[in-house]
Structures are given as C-alpha cells and as structure tokens.
C-alpha positions in Angstrom: -69.3 103.9 -10.1 -68.1 101.9 -7.2 -65.2 99.4 -7.4 -65.7 95.9 -6.1 -63.5 95.2 -3.0 -60.2 93.4 -3.6 -59.9 89.9 -2.4 -57.9 89.4 0.8 -55.1 87.5 -0.9 -54.7 89.8 -3.9 -53.3 93.4 -3.8 -55.7 96.1 -5.0 -55.6 96.7 -8.8 -54.3 100.0 -10.0 -56.9 102.5 -11.4 -57.3 103.0 -15.1 -56.2 106.6 -15.7 -57.7 108.2 -18.7 -56.1 111.6 -18.2 -52.7 110.0 -18.4 -53.7 108.4 -21.7 -54.8 111.7 -23.1 -51.5 113.4 -22.0 -49.4 110.7 -23.6 -51.5 110.9 -26.8 -50.9 114.7 -26.9 -47.2 114.1 -26.5 -47.3 111.7 -29.4 -49.2 114.3 -31.4 -46.6 117.0 -30.6 -43.9 114.6 -31.8 -45.8 114.1 -35.0 -46.1 117.8 -35.5 -42.4 118.2 -35.0 -41.9 115.6 -37.6 -44.2 117.5 -40.0 -42.3 120.7 -39.4 -39.0 118.9 -40.1 -40.2 117.3 -43.3 -41.7 120.6 -44.4 -38.4 122.4 -43.8 -36.6 119.7 -45.8 -39.0 120.0 -48.7 -38.7 123.8 -48.7 -34.9 123.5 -49.2 -35.0 121.0 -52.0 -36.3 121.4 -55.6 -39.1 119.0 -54.9 -42.6 120.4 -54.7 -45.6 119.3 -52.7 -49.2 120.1 -53.6 -51.3 122.0 -51.1 -53.5 118.9 -50.5 -50.4 116.8 -49.8 -49.2 119.3 -47.3 -52.6 119.4 -45.7 -52.8 115.6 -45.3 -49.2 115.5 -44.0 -50.1 118.1 -41.4 -53.3 116.2 -40.3 -52.3 112.6 -40.5 -48.8 112.5 -38.9 -49.9 114.3 -35.7 -53.2 112.3 -35.8 -51.3 109.0 -36.0 -48.9 110.1 -33.2 -52.0 110.8 -31.0 -53.5 107.5 -31.8 -50.2 105.6 -31.2 -49.5 107.3 -27.9 -53.0 106.7 -26.6 -52.9 103.0 -27.7 -49.5 102.4 -26.2 -50.4 103.9 -22.8 -53.8 102.2 -22.7 -52.2 98.8 -23.3 -49.5 99.5 -20.7 -52.1 100.4 -18.1 -54.1 97.3 -18.9 -51.0 95.1 -18.6 -50.2 96.6 -15.2 -53.7 96.0 -13.9 -53.9 92.5 -15.3 -54.0 89.7 -12.6 -52.2 87.2 -14.9 -48.7 86.4 -13.8 -47.5 86.3 -17.4 -47.7 90.0 -17.6 -45.7 90.6 -14.4 -42.7 88.3 -14.6 -39.3 89.6 -15.7 -38.2 88.5 -19.1 -34.5 87.8 -19.2 -32.6 88.6 -22.4 
C-alpha cells in the first residue's frame, strides 16, 4: 500500500504504528494481571470466599479490559498526533 505524497506546505504525517498499539495493550493486560494477583492475595487472607467462577471471570476480565484500554488509549493518541487539525496540536494552558 503506497502513501499519497505530502503536500509541499504540510509536514509529512506520522505513520500509524500497530505494533506499538499491541505492546501498550500487552502492558495494560500485564497491569490488569498484577491487579488480579493482588486482589486474589487479599481475598486469600480474609475470611471472604470467592466461587471458582468468580475467580475465573476476575482472571479473564481484568487483564482483558486492561488490554482493551491500553490499545484504545494508544490508538487515539496516534490518531491525534497524525491529525492535521490545529485543535489537537495547540498547547492547553492550565
């Protein structure tokens, strides 16, 4: 797939990097897994009990949502960087 040439008065747009999105998603998933292990350790040290299905869904959903959130955040960040609209590139003073 060839990219159209940049116009002379505009800088070239950055490439969309899918590999970086995947890596950030995996980092989010790892953070979700760390959260699962922390919660599991807390539950093991309390008198509260969790069913096997609740433990399964905790182990699946938390890293899965971390993966999805990481990928979505990085994809939106890359789209904002590549956007030609000036609104995305000006500094917001606080």
